[in-house]
Every structure is written in C-alpha cells, then in structure tokens.
TIKOL-516209 format. One line per 4 residues: number of its first residue (from 1); for each residue x, y, z of N, C-alpha, C. Coordinates in steps of 0.02 Angstrom, whole numbers, plus 50000, padded with zeros to 5 digits. Example, Ala and Ser with C-alpha at 12.3 -4.5 7.8 and 13.67 -1.06 7.14 Angstrom:
BEGIN
1 = 50660,49716,50390,50615,49775,50390,50660,49835,50390  50642,49888,50354,50684,49947,50357,50645,50002,50394 .
# end
This chain:
BEGIN
1 = 53563,49761,51642,53521,49748,51585,53479,49693,51603  53507,49650,51639,53472,49590,51675,53440,49606,51731  53459,49667,51755,53430,49681,51806,53368,49737,51796  53372,49777,51738,53319,49825,51719,53247,49783,51690 .
5 = 53272,49746,51663,53224,49684,51626,53185,49665,51696  53228,49635,51749,53183,49599,51803,53130,49662,51834  53172,49730,51861,53136,49768,51883,53054,49795,51812  53047,49796,51764,53010,49800,51721,52958,49737,51712 .
9 = 52980,49674,51722,52938,49636,51740,52892,49641,51802  52937,49664,51848,52884,49654,51913,52826,49717,51921  52831,49776,51878,52807,49833,51872,52753,49823,51829  52742,49765,51780,52697,49748,51731,52661,49683,51773 .
13 = 52696,49675,51824,52620,49609,51833,52566,49638,51872  52571,49690,51926,52518,49729,51933,52452,49747,51877  52468,49769,51825,52445,49806,51766,52406,49744,51748  52441,49690,51740,52420,49623,51703,52360,49582,51770 .
17 = 52380,49612,51802,52313,49559,51867,52262,49600,51850  52260,49669,51858,52194,49714,51846,52154,49714,51791  52196,49682,51723,52162,49686,51669,52099,49652,51664  52103,49583,51704,52016,49542,51709,51953,49583,51721 .
21 = 51987,49624,51786,51931,49658,51795,51873,49701,51762  51930,49745,51710,51918,49771,51679,51876,49754,51619  51902,49677,51601,51852,49655,51553,51771,49644,51599  51781,49625,51645,51729,49601,51684,51672,49638,51667 .
25 = 51692,49721,51679,51664,49796,51712,51600,49786,51664  51597,49786,51593,51542,49781,51542,51482,49722,51601  51517,49690,51588,51449,49615,51629,51407,49647,51681  51447,49686,51731,51411,49695,51790,51371,49751,51773 .
29 = 51411,49790,51719,51339,49852,51701,51277,49816,51674  51299,49787,51625,51237,49761,51568,51182,49711,51643  51205,49685,51674,51168,49645,51730,51135,49714,51760  51175,49750,51798,51137,49824,51833,51075,49841,51794 .
33 = 51103,49865,51707,51043,49904,51672,50986,49847,51656  50988,49789,51651,50913,49724,51651,50891,49735,51719  50944,49737,51769,50883,49733,51837,50841,49802,51826  50854,49853,51823,50830,49893,51817,50751,49905,51769 .
37 = 50793,49884,51711,50724,49865,51647,50687,49826,51682  50694,49766,51708,50658,49715,51726,50617,49765,51791  50625,49794,51834,50595,49843,51897,50542,49882,51864  50589,49925,51823,50541,49959,51784,50470,49947,51745 .
41 = 50479,49884,51716,50431,49837,51684,50380,49834,51738  50414,49796,51788,50359,49785,51850,50314,49833,51878  50357,49887,51885,50307,49950,51910,50257,49982,51850  50287,49972,51794,50242,50006,51750,50158,49929,51762 .
45 = 50180,49890,51756,50113,49834,51776,50073,49837,51816  50109,49860,51881,50082,49871,51938,50028,49943,51916  50059,49969,51885,50032,50043,51870,49956,50034,51836  49985,49990,51800,49929,49982,51742,49875,49915,51770 .
49 = 49877,49888,51805,49834,49846,51835,49758,49866,51851  49793,49925,51906,49706,49955,51930,49674,49986,51867  49700,50030,51805,49673,50045,51762,49629,49988,51729  49674,49947,51716,49634,49884,51688,49572,49858,51709 .
53 = 49580,49865,51793,49535,49826,51815,49493,49874,51841  49464,49944,51815,49433,49983,51829,49413,50000,51771  49426,49972,51694,49399,49966,51617,49340,49927,51619  49269,49965,51629,49212,49913,51622,49211,49852,51543 .
57 = 49196,49794,51577,49210,49742,51535,49135,49756,51480  49132,49714,51402,49082,49715,51369,49015,49691,51392  49012,49664,51467,48966,49634,51491,48945,49700,51533  48975,49733,51549,48943,49760,51601,48921,49818,51561 .
61 = 48955,49850,51482,48909,49899,51468,48856,49875,51411  48828,49794,51411,48785,49781,51399,48729,49781,51459  48760,49772,51510,48697,49794,51575,48671,49859,51580  48729,49886,51567,48695,49971,51560,48671,50007,51512 .
65 = 48643,49961,51458,48612,49985,51386,48536,49955,51424  48512,50015,51464,48448,49990,51473,48407,50035,51415  48337,50054,51425,48284,50094,51398,48323,50169,51397  48341,50198,51459,48352,50250,51449,48396,50273,51396 .
69 = 48460,50228,51392,48503,50258,51350,48488,50232,51289  48455,50204,51269,48424,50188,51217,48390,50242,51181  48334,50267,51225,48292,50319,51193,48359,50370,51198  48400,50378,51230,48446,50447,51234,48497,50427,51155 .
73 = 48489,50377,51132,48546,50371,51081,48504,50377,51045  48433,50374,51022,48394,50363,50951,48383,50426,50951  48362,50485,50982,48346,50549,50978,48297,50568,50991  48251,50607,50954,48190,50654,50974,48145,50594,50937 .
77 = 48168,50556,50856,48125,50530,50852,48102,50484,50867  48142,50428,50911,48117,50386,50975,48061,50390,51016  48054,50468,51022,47982,50503,51070,47928,50495,51012  47923,50505,50951,47875,50519,50910,47862,50436,50896 .
81 = 47917,50383,50878,47895,50301,50876,47853,50297,50945  47886,50313,51001,47844,50303,51063,47765,50320,51074  47759,50394,51028,47685,50411,51028,47651,50345,50988  47674,50335,50925,47618,50298,50885,47610,50209,50924 .
85 = 47666,50196,50969,47644,50119,50990,47604,50142,51044  47610,50195,51076,47544,50196,51113,47475,50201,51076  47478,50251,51037,47414,50246,50990,47395,50178,50990  47451,50133,50952,47454,50070,50909,47387,50022,50966 .
89 = 47445,50034,51003,47410,49990,51072,47340,50022,51105  47321,50088,51082,47256,50091,51115,47194,50072,51071  47224,50066,51015,47170,50034,50950,47186,49974,50963  47218,49930,50971,47215,49855,50981,47160,49863,51034 .
93 = 47156,49882,51084,47138,49886,51146,47039,49876,51127  47046,49955,51075,46959,49966,51062,46956,49922,51031  46968,49902,50955,46953,49844,50922,46926,49783,50970  46972,49774,51022,46943,49710,51052,46879,49698,51075 .
97 = 46877,49778,51117,46819,49770,51147,46759,49785,51088  46764,49838,51010,46720,49823,50985,46697,49807,50918  46757,49748,50888,46734,49709,50827,46737,49653,50873  46672,49632,50886,46653,49579,50907,46569,49540,50899 .
101 = 46544,49496,50899,46481,49500,50881,46434,49504,50931  46448,49523,50994,46393,49562,51045,46400,49612,51046  46430,49665,50985,46435,49728,50972,46424,49746,50920  46439,49682,50863,46413,49711,50800,46333,49681,50774 .
105 = 46331,49630,50791,46283,49601,50778,46250,49568,50824  46228,49578,50895,46214,49566,50966,46156,49495,50944  46160,49437,50944,46118,49392,50949,46053,49402,50978  46034,49416,51024,45990,49429,51065,45945,49466,51034 .
109 = 45984,49539,51005,45938,49556,50981,45911,49558,50890  45958,49523,50850,45923,49493,50800,45882,49429,50813  45890,49392,50872,45841,49347,50880,45754,49386,50904  45758,49437,50934,45720,49462,50949,45673,49506,50899 .
113 = 45723,49534,50867,45690,49569,50804,45643,49546,50759  45696,49476,50731,45663,49428,50689,45593,49391,50704  45583,49374,50803,45524,49355,50805,45463,49398,50797  45481,49477,50829,45428,49520,50814,45398,49537,50741 .
117 = 45473,49532,50688,45450,49553,50616,45422,49493,50587  45432,49436,50609,45369,49367,50587,45298,49374,50627  45313,49413,50684,45231,49414,50722,45204,49472,50681  45222,49521,50657,45206,49586,50619,45195,49634,50680 .
121 = 45245,49629,50742,45238,49687,50787,45288,49734,50751  45259,49779,50718,45309,49836,50684,45321,49879,50730  45266,49907,50778,45295,49950,50817,45351,49944,50871  45340,49877,50892,45361,49863,50950,45446,49855,50910 .
125 = 45446,49794,50859,45511,49815,50838,45555,49879,50823  45518,49931,50785,45534,50010,50790,45573,50023,50860  45545,50009,50897,45556,50010,50965,45621,49996,50992  45633,49934,50978,45689,49908,51000,45733,49923,50969 .
129 = 45712,49940,50886,45787,49960,50851,45822,50014,50867  45757,50046,50907,45804,50151,50911,45832,50144,50986  45810,50078,51026,45842,50090,51089,45931,50063,51082  45920,50025,51015,46010,49991,51009,46045,50039,50961 .
133 = 46131,50020,50973,46148,50085,50950,46218,50046,50903  46197,49971,50898,46231,49926,50847,46264,49935,50780  46280,49920,50733,46284,49907,50671,46202,49891,50636  46183,49825,50667,46139,49784,50628,46083,49822,50640 .
137 = 46094,49875,50701,46028,49906,50732,46013,49961,50697  46060,49999,50671,46065,50062,50610,46019,50017,50545  46056,49960,50528,46025,49930,50461,45946,49922,50457  45918,49922,50524,45841,49889,50543,45811,49968,50541 .
141 = 45832,50017,50574,45811,50084,50572,45825,50109,50502  45860,50095,50461,45859,50134,50406,45776,50094,50370  45779,50054,50357,45737,50004,50316,45666,50030,50366  45647,50046,50412,45601,50079,50449,45602,50126,50414 .
145 = 45644,50164,50412,45634,50239,50381,45608,50246,50321  45640,50215,50294,45611,50210,50219,45547,50205,50199  45524,50140,50259,45465,50132,50252,45400,50172,50284  45429,50212,50336,45396,50261,50333,45383,50324,50286 .
149 = 45429,50345,50252,45425,50389,50195,45411,50360,50149  45409,50307,50137,45377,50278,50057,45293,50271,50080  45277,50252,50129,45208,50220,50135,45181,50164,50108  45136,50178,50059,45096,50138,50031,45153,50107,49954 .
153 = 45181,50159,49940,45209,50163,49883,45292,50126,49892  45302,50092,49929,45375,50070,49952,45385,50009,49889  45441,49993,49869,45468,49954,49821,45510,49908,49871  45481,49870,49866,45533,49801,49887,45614,49787,49858 .
157 = 45640,49811,49802,45682,49830,49767,45710,49864,49802  45697,49946,49799,45740,49999,49831,45715,49974,49896  45696,49962,49924,45705,49936,49999,45780,49923,50031  45799,49866,49971,45832,49823,49969,45884,49852,49955 .
161 = 45893,49890,49917,45940,49928,49877,45970,49993,49955  45903,50003,50010,45934,50091,50036,45965,50041,50113  45928,49972,50129,45974,49918,50172,46059,49913,50156  46049,49886,50099,46112,49874,50065,46175,49929,50067 .
165 = 46154,50009,50047,46186,50068,50050,46199,50056,50125  46147,50061,50165,46196,50075,50236,46221,50032,50272  46211,49954,50239,46276,49899,50267,46320,49917,50242  46343,49957,50183,46409,49979,50159,46447,50035,50166 .
169 = 46397,50081,50212,46412,50132,50267,46437,50123,50347  46418,50067,50358,46433,50032,50415,46482,50010,50403  46499,49958,50363,46566,49931,50355,46600,49975,50351  46604,50019,50307,46648,50070,50269,46684,50109,50337 .
173 = 46640,50116,50388,46650,50152,50457,46701,50111,50499  46693,50042,50506,46711,50020,50547,46792,49987,50510  46769,49983,50435,46847,49977,50402,46889,50018,50399  46864,50096,50409,46925,50145,50406,46944,50153,50472 .
177 = 46908,50142,50540,46945,50137,50579,46999,50086,50604  46986,50022,50557,47035,49976,50554,47092,49994,50526  47097,50038,50468,47135,50054,50430,47209,50093,50476  47181,50144,50525,47220,50163,50561,47288,50116,50583 .
181 = 47265,50060,50613,47343,50012,50607,47369,50003,50561  47351,49982,50508,47398,50002,50434,47435,50043,50434  47413,50107,50437,47454,50170,50424,47516,50169,50461  47477,50151,50539,47547,50157,50578,47609,50093,50569 .
185 = 47588,50041,50569,47625,49991,50534,47651,50012,50457  47647,50062,50418,47689,50100,50378,47714,50161,50399  47687,50217,50433,47745,50277,50453,47792,50234,50485  47777,50185,50539,47845,50202,50603,47910,50170,50550 .
189 = 47899,50112,50514,47961,50109,50473,47993,50161,50440  47945,50188,50410,47980,50260,50383,48016,50304,50420  47995,50313,50482,48025,50373,50530,48088,50331,50545  48062,50276,50574,48138,50235,50579,48184,50260,50515 .
193 = 48176,50262,50445,48228,50249,50404,48265,50325,50389  48207,50381,50422,48232,50437,50422,48279,50447,50475  48273,50414,50547,48325,50425,50585,48369,50380,50558  48386,50337,50530,48453,50297,50488,48489,50354,50466 .
197 = 48444,50380,50410,48495,50418,50367,48512,50511,50413  48475,50515,50465,48496,50587,50508,48550,50544,50554  48574,50490,50585,48638,50459,50602,48679,50475,50560  48674,50414,50497,48737,50425,50447,48752,50505,50432 .
201 = 48698,50533,50427,48739,50613,50411,48769,50641,50474  48756,50600,50530,48778,50654,50593,48845,50600,50580  48847,50552,50566,48912,50517,50573,48986,50555,50521  48954,50543,50448,48996,50557,50400,48988,50634,50407 .
205 = 48942,50672,50427,48985,50743,50431,49033,50768,50482  49037,50728,50524,49087,50737,50562,49163,50723,50535  49156,50673,50485,49204,50680,50468,49240,50704,50381  49177,50741,50372,49209,50769,50290,49223,50833,50353 .
209 = 49187,50864,50396,49214,50948,50428,49286,50924,50437  49303,50873,50484,49359,50870,50529,49397,50823,50512  49430,50785,50457,49438,50717,50435,49521,50706,50480  49555,50759,50499,49625,50755,50536,49592,50730,50604 .
213 = 49557,50747,50635,49527,50737,50695,49476,50706,50713  49450,50660,50674,49396,50621,50691,49389,50568,50763  49335,50603,50786,49296,50574,50869,49263,50504,50872  49267,50487,50863,49241,50411,50879,49191,50404,50924 .
217 = 49177,50447,50973,49106,50457,51012,49065,50477,50949  49089,50511,50936,49019,50556,50861,49010,50505,50815  49055,50457,50795,49043,50409,50744,48999,50365,50776  49002,50347,50824,48978,50291,50876,48900,50322,50890 .
221 = 48907,50390,50898,48824,50404,50905,48784,50402,50864  48811,50428,50820,48775,50431,50732,48752,50366,50715  48797,50317,50716,48781,50231,50700,48733,50222,50755  48744,50207,50831,48689,50209,50875,48634,50229,50858 .
225 = 48622,50297,50843,48547,50338,50828,48506,50289,50771  48551,50275,50707,48532,50246,50636,48501,50182,50681  48538,50128,50706,48522,50073,50721,48453,50071,50785  48479,50115,50830,48416,50129,50864,48338,50151,50835 .
229 = 48347,50181,50784,48272,50216,50767,48261,50160,50709  48294,50114,50677,48273,50070,50625,48245,50035,50674  48276,50010,50730,48234,49935,50764,48186,49966,50796  48190,50043,50818,48101,50067,50856,48051,50066,50795 .
233 = 48064,50092,50743,48020,50087,50690,47979,50014,50681  48019,49948,50669,48024,49895,50649,47980,49856,50725  48009,49890,50771,47952,49850,50836,47885,49895,50838  47856,49955,50819,47814,49974,50824,47771,49950,50762 .
237 = 47802,49939,50695,47767,49931,50626,47755,49852,50640  47776,49796,50663,47762,49730,50655,47706,49704,50694  47696,49715,50770,47645,49702,50786,47581,49738,50778  47591,49815,50759,47538,49848,50718,47506,49816,50643 .
241 = 47564,49801,50590,47532,49750,50549,47491,49675,50559  47524,49645,50621,47495,49589,50664,47436,49605,50662  47417,49636,50710,47351,49664,50716,47309,49671,50676  47331,49728,50613,47278,49735,50569,47261,49683,50549 .
245 = 47306,49637,50524,47286,49584,50489,47222,49538,50518  47255,49539,50586,47185,49492,50629,47115,49524,50644  47108,49602,50642,47055,49637,50631,47019,49626,50585  47061,49630,50529,47044,49629,50468,46981,49581,50443 .
249 = 47025,49513,50453,46997,49439,50468,46914,49445,50494  46942,49482,50576,46879,49468,50611,46800,49527,50575  46833,49584,50538,46784,49603,50533,46733,49585,50456  46793,49555,50414,46774,49522,50367,46699,49463,50392 .
253 = 46727,49430,50443,46666,49396,50451,46605,49424,50477  46615,49489,50521,46560,49511,50545,46535,49534,50503  46553,49561,50450,46526,49607,50387,46480,49536,50343  46479,49484,50329,46446,49427,50297,46388,49412,50360 .
257 = 46400,49422,50435,46348,49400,50491,46290,49475,50460  46312,49540,50462,46265,49583,50430,46253,49550,50376  46281,49542,50309,46241,49542,50270,46193,49489,50274  46190,49441,50315,46138,49384,50305,46086,49426,50350 .
261 = 46097,49451,50404,46036,49501,50470,46021,49529,50421  46046,49572,50367,45995,49626,50342,45959,49590,50279  45976,49559,50255,45934,49496,50204,45876,49466,50239  45892,49445,50282,45819,49420,50325,45774,49474,50345 .
265 = 45810,49541,50374,45770,49589,50381,45710,49617,50323  45754,49629,50275,45708,49662,50194,45674,49584,50192  45684,49522,50204,45636,49474,50178,45564,49466,50214  45577,49499,50279,45521,49494,50325,45497,49546,50319 .
269 = 45528,49611,50306,45475,49667,50280,45446,49652,50219  45463,49653,50194,45444,49625,50122,45372,49602,50124  45391,49539,50166,45347,49486,50185,45269,49517,50195  45287,49559,50261,45244,49595,50320,45213,49662,50259 .
273 = 45226,49684,50199,45192,49735,50167,45156,49703,50118  45167,49635,50103,45128,49604,50049,45066,49585,50078  45055,49596,50147,45009,49561,50191,44941,49612,50187 .
# end
C-alpha cells in the first residue's frame, strides 16, 4: 500500500512541474497580441502620413483663391458686374476731362467775350462765340440768336429768360451724364443681391431634392456664389457713388460760374442795346 502511494506521487510530480507554464501561456499570448497591435498602428500611421502631407493647408487654399477662381465661383452675374465696373471707370475718366473750368467756362473765352461786348464789337463777339463749343459759349450764342430774331424789339427781360433757359438746359445735360454713375451705384448692389438669392437657392435646392445624400461641394458652391456676387456688387457700387458725389459737387461749382457769366453777358448786351 505504501509502495502504491509512492508510485502515485512520482507520477504526479511531472504534471505539477508543467502547471506554471500553462498559467504563463496567456501572458505570452497577450504580449504577442499587443506587439502585433502596436506594429499595425505604426503601419497605419506611416500610411496616413503621406496622405496628410499631400492634403492642402488653409494657407495653400488662400493662395489658390485668385481672380479666376473668384469669377468662376461667382457665376455669370460677375461678368455683368465687371461690365458695369468698366463702364463706371470710363465715365470717371470722361468726367475728369470734361467737368472742369477749362471745358465748361474757359477763362480766356469769358475774358475776351466780356472785353468785346464792353467795346461794342458785336460782330467779333459773335464770331468768337461761334468758334467755341463750351456750354458758356452756347449761352452767348443763344443770346445773340435772340437779338438777331428780335431786332429792334428785343426785350431785356425776355433776353434774360432766354439765356437762363439755355443755362438750365446745359446744366441739365451735364447733370444727366453724371447721374449715370449714381445709376451704376444703385444697380450693382441689386445685381449682387440677385446673385445672393441664386446662390442660396442653389444650396438649399440640393438639400430639398435629396436630403439623404447632401453634397458639401454643392452647398459650398452656392454659398460661395452668394458671397462673391454680393462682394462684387458692393465693390462696384461704392466707388461709383463716391465718384458721383465728387462730380456732383464739381458740377454745382461750375453751374454757379455759368450763372455769373450769363448774368454778365446779359447785362453787357442790354447795355449795348440801350445805346
């Protein structure tokens, strides 16, 4: 019996010696799995690094936002605003050349016509006025035309009214030209507002038609069109209104000068008629 237990003990010792290795097996498995996870994570990071390096940064996108991209995002209304801006610039150049004292009330002509009228040289004064094309020369020509038609029955008061009427016509012609700048300043923001509405309709229509597959590029394109057309309309309107204000003030000064010259011419002609 004792011998039986002795053999049983001898057979159980090897199994007891192997039991710790069985218990240590899960730790080895865990270590191997964690190592594999770490290596796979490193591989994923290595694969994603080139993709992140190739992705453009916000600074790169701002550099690419040139005039061509802005016009493309704005749509066809931007071209119409560009035409208005060119027209406004041409009008500004035209008014810089025409709305000045040398063109409306040239000092040399006014001084010479006053000297001729005071000297009583009506024929020379008529010839000088016929050669000029300025608004103040038109006033003088109108006065001489009335005197030629009226003859000896010329009325000084009627002469003054005729000259004042011609002065109003000349000022109205100049003022109607300057008003074109104001028209551009009013129309350009309205075109920009139309582009804003069209851009918003473009964005929200894509959501309304298929709200399950909303495309961010379509939404962004509509919003971009709205912003670009609004900004373009204001960029055209603000300088146009500033230029209109400047030329309107200049026209007011020129009108005052024309009134003074017209009054002087009428006074000289009436004085000559009384002689």
